Phi, psi and omega in degrees: 000138182276166178299136176262138174295140182246134180260067177062202182229127191216159178248126186229032180299300191279314191269336188082001182253142182278127177261103184267155173289157187303325188279014169086202180292139177269146171276155177310129176109351178271137194259161162119163179237128176280338179216164189306138179286169176259140169308134177249301183193158173259147175237103176262325190284349177280351187240185179251038182283057179247143181164208005279159170273165176248116182292140171238015181207140185292347190251272196239350187264137186233143183260092197232155173271171176253092184294339180268349171079005189261349176044155002280166176303134180236159177299139182110330174296122178064015184278098182246349178295331175212141187295169181251350180268149179234270177280172177208136178210143174257145172272187183288339189264001176098000176282153174226157196237125182248127171271106188261098192285331180280326174274354174061051181202160175262129175245136182249135179233147175278183183294354182249022179063023174271124176294126180237355181192157173206147176215150184286153175234124184265174181078023177242145166271169177300136180066010176294132168291151166205164192235159174226146175209152185241131180272181182295344178263009185061026163289138180258113177259145187231130173250113178264141194291322193246351181262005173066036181219131166272117184263132181252126180232162171266181192286351178262002178087015177276129177290133187245158174300153172100012167299149193250123176283109183273351185106150189294338180263001183292134175228107187280150167242247185279165174228151184213138179239121181275184191287348177264007181069016174280134187258129174252135176220132180274136187226129167292154166224180183298324180228326179223153178255182179211168172237133177244150171241143180239120177256110192043051176083354189249140181291117189245334187205144174227131171249122184202145352272155168225136179277117172061050176303133186241300184219158192229143166215166176231150182260188183289344178272350174095003183287149189249123178248140188226129170271124189217164178136152174241141185294339177269300189282324194222060184300344175282336180065151188219164170249130181243139181245124178244152180277177182295348173268002183088008180279136179301138174244307187197155173246139173238124183264146185229150179289330176259184178260109177280146180242281181275151176227133175224141175238126188275192188284353180248019179059029169279128185261123173261127180234126176270130184259109190260322196266117182063025186212174179198056178208176173249118164281135179241121187228154174282181185293347177261001173083023171282139182288132171265306170191173180234163172214157185085163180203157185300143172144197187238355178280186184300129181072013179247162180222161169227096177071068180289134188233339180223147174226144181210134178266147171283168187298336174282351170079005192245004173228145184232134176253130180245127174281105178271093199298306182289327176282000173058054187200167166253136172252132187254128181243154178206159166289167178298318180292326172299328178295315178294318181298312183293331176294320171302308173314316178300314177300314180294333171294321180290330175294310183298327180276358182076006178285341187218128175305138189301318184295326183286325185284329179289323172304316180289314179307316185303317182293323181290322181296321178300320183292316174308315184295321178285340169286325184288335172271012176064027176251073187293319175303313176308318180292321172306312174305321178294327176286330177290326173296321176301308180307311178303316181296317172304316187291320179300318180294325176293322178292322183276354181085003172298334179228141171289159181300330178291308180303307179300318182296323186297310178296320174299319178295316183295324181283335180290323179300326186288311183295325175295322181295325184277000180085017180278000000 
């Protein structure tokens, strides 16, 4: 299927009117939300958030059962008080990679949130954090905290030539790869930390000193943004902005603690607020607050210390690592919800659960609804979604879809119609 034109990212709960951004339709792959996205789903079973464990030591020892039954007991089994995942990154095909630090492995999931591969990562101590990023060639880069190496893999988990040696004393935090495939890495130090940039494997830039650099993002002008601070030295934490040559521009102080930073194609800055907080702030390029989404808690659309954010390649769905709740929380635009529904049907076709002609007939109805949305014909789009719903019910009745498969599609389309005010 070819890319579809997108009319921005919008929230249409109240008015039923599509709110497009001023610069018109976006091509597939452009990221961002002009208004708060809609909660879509929680992903709990992709992680080891099973428990809780009963602590028998004030630090790291836990008396747990082995919930997966495959023995022996591993760190992460039953571990619910703190999540086991760290970084998350998408490749160009919509697969995503999760750095699972207690299992010390990278886990690969397809676009339907099914784990398809995992491979071990060396160079980690127990409970070490590590990060993952994917470049434009779909090389998977892994930053392990203590061995001072940025490891380069293909999408099948094979180690490739070209890994980058950071030095024996390097202690990595977050990693970022920009649109030119330049790699930025945040490093701790004994007193101060730094951010380095590597171009084609060569050390090209150092920004020093920075107190407690954590995560990095770059904007369309090449400016470098860093979340930084130390809980003891700089408890307020800051977001620091540098020009492309690493010259300091400005610090932005926040009342809560920003951890992850992500900048979309429209230079909107996404900050996960983690310390005694549970939301995502979205700010413009001047750091003015545009809106926030999420709230503290354990329910749908709520967070307990959200630490990572990542966009799907289409740019209209965002995954948030909800650390303490040991899950990812997925948000989407209305169009993103329809796109995800199309992907679900494609998955049923690929699995053989739905015959190709029938599946493509359902997809055609969803694409017709998208086309009407782009024409600002919301009521007509809702009618198209109603036709889709009727067809799904017919497939359930005829046995073409199981009740479980069909109900999942019905629930998804009902959520879209509700979001459109229908």
